[in-house]
C-alpha positions as CSV (number, residue, x, y, z in Angstrom):
1,M,0.5,0.2,11.3
2,R,1.4,-3.4,10.6
3,R,4.0,-4.0,7.9
4,T,2.3,-6.2,5.3
5,T,2.5,-6.6,1.6
6,R,-0.9,-6.5,-0.2
7,Y,-1.7,-8.8,-3.1
8,P,-5.0,-8.1,-4.9
9,V,-6.9,-11.0,-6.5
10,Q,-9.5,-11.2,-9.2
11,G,-12.6,-13.3,-9.1
12,A,-13.2,-15.5,-6.0
13,N,-11.8,-14.5,-2.7
14,P,-8.1,-15.4,-2.1
15,L,-8.8,-18.2,0.4
16,W,-10.9,-20.0,-2.3
17,Q,-7.9,-19.8,-4.6
18,M,-5.2,-20.3,-2.0
19,Y,-3.3,-22.9,-3.9
20,R,-2.5,-20.2,-6.5
21,T,-0.8,-18.4,-3.6
22,V,1.1,-21.3,-2.0
23,S,1.8,-24.9,-3.0
24,F,-0.7,-27.5,-1.7
25,W,2.3,-29.8,-0.9
26,K,4.0,-27.0,1.1
27,V,0.8,-26.5,3.1
28,M,0.4,-30.2,3.7
29,K,4.0,-30.6,4.9
30,N,3.8,-27.5,7.1
31,F,0.5,-28.7,8.6
32,I,1.9,-32.1,9.5
33,V,5.1,-30.6,11.1
34,I,3.1,-28.0,13.0
35,Q,0.6,-30.6,14.3
36,L,3.5,-32.8,15.5
37,A,5.2,-29.8,17.1
38,R,2.0,-28.8,18.9
39,Y,2.0,-32.0,20.9
40,T,5.8,-32.5,21.3
41,P,6.6,-32.0,25.0
42,F,10.3,-31.1,24.4
43,P,11.1,-27.5,23.4
44,A,14.4,-28.4,21.8
45,W,12.7,-30.9,19.5
46,K,10.0,-28.3,18.6
47,N,12.6,-25.7,17.8
48,W,14.5,-28.2,15.7
49,M,11.4,-29.1,13.7
50,Y,10.5,-25.4,13.2
51,R,14.1,-24.6,12.0
52,T,14.6,-27.7,9.9
53,F,11.2,-28.2,8.2
54,L,9.5,-24.8,8.3
55,R,12.6,-22.5,7.8
56,M,11.6,-20.4,10.9
57,E,14.2,-18.6,12.9
58,V,13.9,-19.7,16.5
59,G,16.4,-18.5,19.1
60,H,18.4,-20.6,21.6
61,Q,16.4,-21.7,24.7
62,T,13.1,-20.4,23.4
63,A,10.2,-22.4,24.7
64,V,7.0,-22.9,22.6
65,A,4.2,-24.3,24.7
66,L,1.8,-27.1,23.8
67,M,-0.8,-26.4,21.2
68,V,0.9,-23.3,19.7
69,M,-0.4,-22.8,16.1
70,M,2.2,-21.4,13.7
71,D,1.2,-20.0,10.3
72,T,0.6,-23.1,8.1
73,M,1.2,-21.3,4.8
74,F,4.2,-18.9,5.5
75,P,5.9,-20.0,8.7
76,E,9.3,-18.9,7.3
77,L,8.1,-15.3,7.9
78,I,8.1,-15.9,11.7
79,K,11.2,-15.0,13.6
80,I,11.5,-15.6,17.4
81,G,14.5,-14.5,19.4
82,K,16.3,-16.3,22.2
83,N,15.1,-17.3,25.6
84,S,11.4,-16.3,24.8
85,V,8.3,-18.1,26.0
86,I,5.3,-18.6,23.6
87,G,2.3,-19.5,25.8
88,Y,-0.2,-22.4,25.4
89,N,-2.6,-22.3,22.4
90,T,-1.1,-19.1,20.9
91,T,-1.6,-18.5,17.2
92,I,1.0,-16.7,15.1
93,L,-0.1,-15.6,11.7
94,A,2.1,-14.3,8.9
95,H,-0.7,-14.1,6.3
96,E,-4.3,-12.9,6.2
97,Y,-6.8,-13.7,3.5
98,L,-9.5,-11.0,2.9
99,V,-12.2,-10.8,0.4
100,E,-10.4,-9.0,-2.4
101,E,-6.7,-9.4,-1.4
102,Y,-4.3,-11.3,0.8
103,R,-1.5,-9.9,2.9
104,L,1.8,-11.2,4.0
105,G,4.0,-9.8,6.8
106,E,6.9,-10.9,8.9
107,V,6.3,-11.5,12.6
108,I,9.3,-10.7,14.7
109,I,9.4,-11.6,18.3
110,G,12.5,-10.4,20.2
111,D,14.6,-11.9,22.9
112,R,13.3,-12.6,26.4
113,V,9.7,-12.0,25.3
114,L,6.8,-13.6,27.2
115,I,3.6,-14.3,25.2
116,G,0.7,-15.3,27.4
117,A,-1.6,-18.2,26.6
118,N,-4.3,-17.9,24.0
119,T,-2.8,-14.9,22.3
120,T,-3.2,-14.2,18.6
121,I,-0.4,-12.4,16.8
122,L,-1.3,-10.9,13.5
123,P,1.0,-10.5,10.4
124,G,3.4,-7.7,10.1
125,V,4.1,-6.9,13.8
126,T,7.3,-6.7,15.9
127,I,7.3,-7.5,19.6
128,G,10.4,-5.9,21.1
129,D,13.0,-7.5,23.4
130,G,11.8,-8.0,27.0
131,A,8.1,-7.3,26.2
132,I,5.3,-9.1,28.0
133,V,2.0,-9.9,26.2
134,A,-0.9,-10.8,28.6
135,A,-2.9,-13.9,28.0
136,G,-5.7,-13.6,25.4
137,T,-4.3,-10.5,23.7
138,V,-4.8,-9.8,20.0
139,V,-1.5,-8.3,18.9
140,H,-2.5,-6.0,16.1
141,K,0.4,-3.5,16.2
142,D,4.0,-3.4,17.3
143,V,4.9,-3.8,21.0
144,A,7.8,-1.7,22.3
145,P,10.8,-3.3,24.0
146,G,10.1,-3.9,27.7
147,A,6.4,-3.0,27.3
148,F,3.6,-4.9,29.1
149,V,0.5,-5.1,26.8
150,G,-2.9,-6.9,27.0
151,G,-6.5,-7.0,25.9
152,N,-8.6,-6.9,22.8
153,P,-8.0,-4.4,21.4
154,M,-4.5,-4.5,22.7
155,Q,-3.6,-1.7,25.1
156,V,-0.3,-0.7,26.7
157,I,-0.5,-1.5,30.4
158,R,3.1,-0.4,31.1
159,A,5.3,1.4,28.7
160,G,8.6,0.0,27.5
161,G,12.1,0.8,28.7
162,L,12.2,-1.9,31.4
163,A,13.6,-4.6,29.1
164,D,15.8,-6.1,31.9
165,H,13.0,-6.6,34.4
């Protein structure tokens, strides 16, 4: 089960009333920073932007590929360990707006994690140290340290325990 906090809303769906949830100016600033980072070819610059302007925790020598889309509303809920790789065009979400509620949840990505291209990581999940997530995976639940997972729905391809592969 994903660890998210639920916030019920009255009336229109929460996306319609999103600026009651989060400041318009925060979203605009985050959007601009994220768009600049998506096209920045230098991982150290990206990590600096994420840490400085988005209040994300990003570990030393972590490489975020081109076109990665961080959560525009709550990027401060994303934590990425050291020496990890986040593949091209991955989306990392820390929020989800539904019809009658919205949910927020931390995304924690461990050390030495490989996230394949075009992956979507949903709010409230932890990806353990040394895990590998295959390209195109929808990560909808926790991934054990050292595990190899893939697919939609996500399946365990190889169980954890091999974190030092």
